[in-house]
N, C-alpha and C positions, 0 to 999 in steps of 0.2 A: 842651358840657358833657355828661357822662354821667349817666344816671339812677343813683340809689342802689341800686336793685334792678332785676334784669332777668330775664325768662324765659330758658329755655335757648335758645329759637329766636333771640331778640335777641342774646344772648351769642355764639352761633355766628356770626351775621351780622357782628357787630363784630370778632370775633377771627379768623374764618376756620377755626376748629376744627370738626370734624364733631360731630354730636349724640352719636354713639357715644363719641367720645373725652371730650367734656364730661361725659357721664354716668359714664364710668369714673373721671375725675378727681374728680367729686363724691363717688362711692362710696369713693375713697381719701382723702377729706378734704383734697384739694389745693385744690379750689375751694370757698370757703365759701358756705353757703346760709342763708336765713332759716328758723328753726324753723317747721314746719307746724302749723296749728291742729288739723288732722285728718288721719288717715292717707289717702293717696291724693289729697291736694290738689295744687294747682299748686306746682311747685318754683320758688322764686325765688332767684336768685344774689345774694349780697351784694357788689355791684360795688365799693362804697367799700372794703370790707375786702380784696377781691381786689387793687384798685389800690394800697392801702397796702402789702400784702405784696410786691407786685411792686417797688414803689419802695424797699423795705427789703431787697430780694434774699432774701426768705424763701420764695419759691416757685421750685422747680426742676421744670420740665416734663420728663417722661421722653422719652428719645430712642427712637423706634420701632426695632425690631430691624433692619429693612431699611436704615434710615439709619445705624445704628451699624455694620453690615457694610460699608457704603460708606465711611464715615469711616475705619474700620480698614484697609481696602484701600488708601486714599490715603496713609496714614502710613508 
C-alpha cells in the first residue's frame, strides 16, 4: 500500500523519475501537491490524487525531446 502523501525523494524512488523532472511536473501542475502552511516548507506530493488521475487517464507525461526524435525516426 502506498502512502497518501510522499516527499519528492520517496516519489522519485517509487516512480524512477529524476528530481528535476518531478519538480518540473509539480511546477506545471501535473503532479498534485499538498498546500504548504508556510513558504519554503517541505513539498509533499498528494499520492492518492496522483494515483486517481493516473487511473482515470487524466495525466499525460511529456515525452522528452530526445525520445520524441527517436520515435519519429522509427516511424
